[in-house]
C-alpha positions, 0 to 999 in steps of 0.5 A: 087800018084799025080794028074799027075799020075806017072810023075816025074819032074827033073829040071836043076838048072843054067839058068833054075830055077835060073838066075845064069849064070851071077854069073858063068861068073863072077866067071869064069872071076875072076878065069881065071884072077888069073891064068893069063888069062885076058879078058874072055868074055861073048861070051866065057862063053856062049859056056860052058852053059850046060856043067858041071863045072868040064868038063868046067875047064878041057877044060880051062886047055887045052885051056888056058894052065893052070898047076893047077889041076882041083880040085884046079881050082874048089875050086877057082871058087866055092869060087868066085861063092859062094861069088857072089851067096850069094849076088844075085841069082834070082829064075825065078818067074814062075819057083818058081810058077811051083815048088810050084804048083808041090809040092802042087800036090805031084809030085816027083821032083829032081834037076840034075845039072852040078854044084858042090854039094856045089854050088847046096846046097848053091843056093837051101838053099839061095833061099828057093828052098830046101824046095821043091827040096830035091833030088839032083844030081851033075854031080860030082856024075856020070861018065859022064856029060851032054849030056850023060844021066847019071845024069838024070838016076841017078835022076830017080833012086833016085826018084824011077821013070821009066825014061819014066815017067820023064820030064826034064826041061832044058835051054841048048842044052847038057841038052836036048840031055841028057834028050833024051838019057835018054828016058825022055821027055823035056821042053826046055827053052833056056837060049841063044836065039840064040841056040833055033834052035840047033838040040838038042832042036828039041827033046824036047816035049815042046820048048819055043823059047822065053826062060824064057820070054815065060815060065809060070807055068800054061802052063807048067802044062797044057803040063804036064797034057796032057803028063800024059794022053799020053802013 
């Protein structure tokens, strides 16, 4: 058992562990352009932060009148994304330090992400995070994506952990809502600063309104230590 007792930590991936949103935006822009939708903006992309890739694409089909099936759109977007991600995906330094600190203490960890399994696997391998994060759940593997709790409950099941003993690290409002619905505590590190006042974030045990600029491994660990002492 770790020094944090029975606590397990479940990380979101995109925008939480790695700064992948710019690559996801560009992959989405290129995908839509291929299907005759020009000028997809960053502001339009922001509304999908925290929503699974599959659900995003289903919404695009309706919003932009696309006839291509979701599976085809997913393959195209993944192709663009993996090309971009392979060239540049940055792990937030304090998040890497946090993962390494938890790993050194033997804390069970998992990744629960709305991305496709192939995208998650590629990012973890390319960044070296796969050395620490071996339990992985994609939204493609559960019935409902965030804000439903399914993905976090499945991560807890694979870790053999009680949901009440799990702490989620999230950057998006749907993820914070999913953590709350799963009965898990949450460290919220908003990717979109303007969304820090979203009601979903109010349920977080630790809300860092300044996002990654405010997050430190040491402070997060101290909060976890305090959480482990509480019932």
